[in-house]
C-alpha positions in Angstrom: 0.0 0.0 0.0 1.0 3.6 -0.5 2.0 5.8 2.5 0.1 8.9 3.5 2.0 12.1 4.2 0.5 15.3 5.4 2.0 18.7 4.8 1.5 22.4 5.9 -2.0 23.2 7.1 -3.8 20.6 4.9 -3.3 17.6 2.7 -2.8 17.2 -1.0 -3.0 14.0 -3.0 0.5 13.0 -3.9 0.7 11.4 -7.3 4.1 10.0 -7.3 6.4 7.1 -6.5 10.0 6.0 -6.1 11.9 2.8 -6.7 12.9 0.7 -3.7 16.2 -0.9 -4.8 16.4 -3.2 -1.8 13.2 -4.9 -3.0 13.4 -4.2 -6.7 10.0 -2.7 -6.7 8.3 0.7 -7.3 6.9 2.1 -4.1 4.1 4.7 -4.3 4.1 7.7 -2.0 0.7 9.4 -1.4 -0.6 12.5 0.3 -4.3 12.9 0.6 -6.8 15.8 0.7 -9.3 15.9 3.5 -12.0 16.7 0.9 -12.8 15.3 -2.6 -11.9 18.5 -4.5 -8.9 19.0 -6.7 -5.7 20.2 -5.0 -5.1 24.0 -5.2 -2.1 25.4 -7.0 -0.4 26.0 -3.6 -1.0 22.4 -2.7 0.4 21.2 -6.0 3.5 23.2 -5.5 4.1 22.0 -2.0 3.3 18.4 -3.0 5.8 18.6 -5.8 8.5 19.9 -3.4 7.6 17.1 -1.0 8.3 14.7 -3.8 11.6 16.4 -4.8 12.9 16.3 -1.3 15.5 18.4 0.4 17.2 21.1 -1.7 14.6 20.8 -4.4 13.1 24.0 -5.8 10.4 25.1 -8.2 11.6 26.4 -11.6 10.0 27.2 -15.0 6.6 28.9 -15.4 5.4 28.5 -11.8 8.7 30.0 -10.5 8.3 33.0 -12.9 4.8 33.6 -11.5 6.2 33.5 -8.0 8.7 36.1 -9.0 5.9 38.4 -10.2 6.3 37.9 -13.9 3.2 37.4 -16.0 4.2 37.0 -19.7 4.0 33.2 -19.4 1.6 30.5 -20.6 -0.5 28.9 -17.9 1.6 26.3 -16.1 0.2 22.8 -16.3 3.0 21.1 -14.4 5.1 21.8 -11.3 8.6 21.9 -12.8 11.2 21.0 -10.1 15.0 21.0 -9.9 16.5 18.3 -7.7 20.1 17.3 -7.0 21.4 15.0 -9.8 22.2 12.1 -7.4 18.6 11.9 -6.1 16.7 9.0 -7.6 13.3 10.5 -8.2 11.4 10.9 -11.4 8.4 12.8 -12.8 4.9 11.7 -12.1 1.5 13.3 -12.7 1.7 17.0 -12.4 5.3 16.9 -11.0 8.0 17.4 -13.7 11.3 16.5 -12.1 14.6 17.6 -13.6 17.7 16.2 -12.0 20.7 18.6 -12.4 24.3 18.9 -11.5 24.0 22.7 -11.6 21.5 23.3 -8.8 21.3 27.1 -8.2 20.8 28.8 -4.9 17.1 29.0 -4.3 15.2 32.2 -3.6 12.4 32.0 -1.0 9.0 33.3 -2.2 6.0 32.9 0.1 7.8 30.2 2.0 8.7 28.2 -1.1 12.2 27.6 -2.6 12.2 29.1 -6.1 14.9 29.1 -8.8 16.4 32.5 -9.6 14.8 34.3 -12.6 17.6 33.7 -15.1 17.4 30.0 -14.5 13.7 29.7 -14.2 12.9 31.6 -17.4 15.2 29.4 -19.5 14.1 26.2 -17.9 10.6 27.1 -19.0 11.6 28.5 -22.4 13.4 25.3 -23.4 10.1 23.4 -23.3 8.2 25.9 -25.4 8.1 25.8 -29.2 6.4 29.2 -29.8 9.1 31.8 -30.6 6.8 34.8 -29.7 6.0 33.3 -26.3 9.7 32.7 -25.5 10.7 36.2 -26.7 8.0 37.7 -24.5 9.2 35.8 -21.5 12.8 36.7 -21.9 12.0 40.3 -22.7 9.8 40.8 -19.6 12.5 39.4 -17.4 15.0 41.8 -18.8 12.7 44.8 -19.1 11.6 44.5 -15.4 15.3 44.2 -14.4 14.9 40.7 -12.9 18.0 39.5 -14.8 20.3 40.7 -17.5 20.8 39.5 -21.0 24.3 38.5 -20.1 23.0 36.3 -17.3 20.7 34.6 -19.7 23.5 34.2 -22.2 25.8 32.5 -19.6 23.0 30.3 -18.5 22.3 29.2 -22.0 25.9 28.4 -22.6 26.4 26.4 -19.4 23.0 24.6 -19.3 21.5 21.8 -21.4 21.5 22.5 -25.1 18.3 20.6 -25.5 15.6 23.0 -26.5 18.0 26.0 -26.5 17.6 27.0 -30.2 14.5 29.2 -29.8 15.6 31.0 -26.6 19.1 31.5 -28.1 17.5 33.2 -31.1 15.1 35.3 -29.0 18.1 36.4 -26.8 20.1 38.0 -29.7 18.1 41.3 -29.8 18.2 41.6 -26.0 22.0 41.2 -26.0 22.2 44.2 -28.4 20.2 46.4 -26.0 16.5 45.7 -26.9 14.3 45.6 -23.8 10.9 44.6 -25.1 9.2 42.4 -27.8 8.6 45.4 -29.9 12.2 46.5 -29.7 13.3 42.9 -30.6 11.0 43.0 -33.6 12.6 46.4 -34.5 16.1 44.9 -34.2 15.2 42.2 -36.7 13.9 44.8 -39.2 16.9 47.0 -38.7 19.2 43.9 -39.3 17.7 43.5 -42.8 17.8 47.2 -43.7 21.4 47.2 -44.7 22.0 50.3 -42.6 25.0 50.7 -40.2 24.5 49.0 -36.8 22.4 51.0 -34.4 22.7 51.3 -30.6 19.7 50.5 -28.5 18.3 52.3 -25.5 21.1 54.8 -25.1 20.6 58.2 -23.6 21.1 61.2 -25.9 22.2 64.7 -24.6 22.5 68.1 -26.2 25.6 70.3 -26.4 25.0 71.6 -22.8 24.6 68.1 -21.3 20.9 68.4 -21.1 18.9 65.1 -21.5 17.0 64.8 -24.8 15.6 61.3 -24.9 16.4 57.6 -24.8 15.5 56.4 -28.3 14.8 52.8 -29.0 17.5 52.8 -31.7 20.2 55.4 -32.3 22.6 56.0 -35.2 25.5 58.0 -33.6 27.2 58.8 -36.9 24.3 60.9 -38.2 22.3 61.6 -35.1 19.2 59.6 -36.2 16.7 58.3 -33.7 14.1 55.6 -34.2 11.2 55.3 -31.8 8.7 52.4 -31.7 5.6 54.2 -30.4 2.5 52.2 -29.4 -0.7 54.0 -30.2 -2.3 52.7 -27.0 0.5 54.0 -24.9 1.3 57.3 -26.5 -2.2 58.6 -27.1 -3.3 58.3 -23.5 -3.3 61.5 -21.3 0.1 62.2 -19.8 1.9 59.8 -22.2 0.7 61.8 -25.2 2.1 65.0 -23.7 5.3 63.2 -22.8 5.7 62.1 -26.4 5.1 65.6 -27.8 7.7 67.0 -25.4 10.2 64.4 -26.5 9.6 65.1 -30.1 10.0 68.8 -29.5 13.4 68.2 -27.8 14.5 66.1 -30.9 13.5 68.9 -33.2 15.2 71.6 -31.1 18.5 69.6 -31.1 18.4 69.0 -34.8 17.9 65.2 -34.5 16.1 63.4 -37.2 13.5 61.0 -35.7 11.3 58.3 -37.3 8.3 57.0 -35.4 6.9 53.5 -36.1 3.9 51.6 -34.8 5.0 48.2 -33.3 2.3 46.4 -35.4 3.9 47.6 -38.7 7.2 45.8 -37.8 5.4 42.5 -38.5 2.7 43.5 -41.0 4.8 45.6 -43.4 8.5 45.2 -42.6 9.6 46.0 -46.2 7.8 49.4 -46.0 9.3 50.2 -42.7 12.8 49.3 -44.1 12.2 51.8 -46.9 11.2 54.5 -44.4 14.3 53.7 -42.4 16.6 54.0 -45.4 14.9 57.3 -46.6 15.1 58.8 -43.1 18.7 57.8 -42.7 19.5 59.4 -46.0 17.8 62.6 -44.9 19.9 62.6 -41.7 23.1 62.1 -43.8 22.1 65.1 -46.0 22.3 67.7 -43.2 25.2 68.7 -40.9 25.4 66.5 -37.8 24.1 68.4 -34.7 26.3 68.6 -31.6 24.7 65.8 -29.6 26.2 62.9 -27.7 25.0 59.5 -26.4 25.8 57.5 -23.3 24.7 54.0 -22.4 
C-alpha cells in the first residue's frame, strides 16, 4: 500500500512514487486531501516539493509567477529542480529535472524558487512558440529581474536541448533591446542594410541636457528611431510626454522616425524603406552637436 503524508495546514493527494532498490519494486508515495476537491495550485507546489525532497526547488513557469512575472503560458505542471544524485522521477503534475547545476534558491511565500535567469530558461526550453519565448525573456530583462548577459551565460552552461529558440530570442536583448517590440525592430533593422544602431542609449544636447532615450540610435548621423505604441502614446500624460520628447528632438536637430509596433510585422519592407529614406535625410544635413551615453 502507499504511504500517507500530510503537509502544511492541509493535505494534497501526492501522485508519485519511487523505486525501492532493496526490494526491486516501485513504491508509491501518497498524500491525501481531507475533501474530494482537486488540490489547489499551492497544494500542488508543496506536494511537488515534497516529492523532490531536500534542496529541491520550483523552476520554470510557476517560478516566474512567484517572481511576479506574467508574460508566461498557464503552467500545467510543477517543474522541479532536484540534485542529480537523487533517484526521483516525474509523475503526474510533477515534472522533475535532475541537475548537477543546482542554483541557490530564492524564497517566495515560503517556497524555494529558482532565480529568474534559470527559471525563465528552464521554462523556455520546453516551449516551441518563438513569440511566447521572446515575450518571457523580454519581460524578465525589461523588469530588471535579470540581465541579457546572465541569460547568455545560463544558455551556454546549461543543457543544449531546446535551446535554439531561446538563443535566437536572446540576440536582440544582447544588443540592447528591452521589449518584444524592440526585438522586432532589431530584426527589421538587421535586414535594412544600414549601419549598426545602438539600442536604448541616452542622448544629450551640447550643454549636457537630456533629450531622450530612443529605441534605436545612429550615432554617426544623429538619427533616432522610436517604436511608439498607439495605446501608450495617445493616453493622457503619455501623449504630452511624447510631444515634449519630439520637441526636444527637433530643437536639437535630431532626425527622428516614429513607427507603430504592429507595422514591424505587418509591413516590414515598407518600414525598411522608411528607415533608409530617413537615414539618407539625416546624412544630408550637418550632424548636430549631440552625444549619447549608455
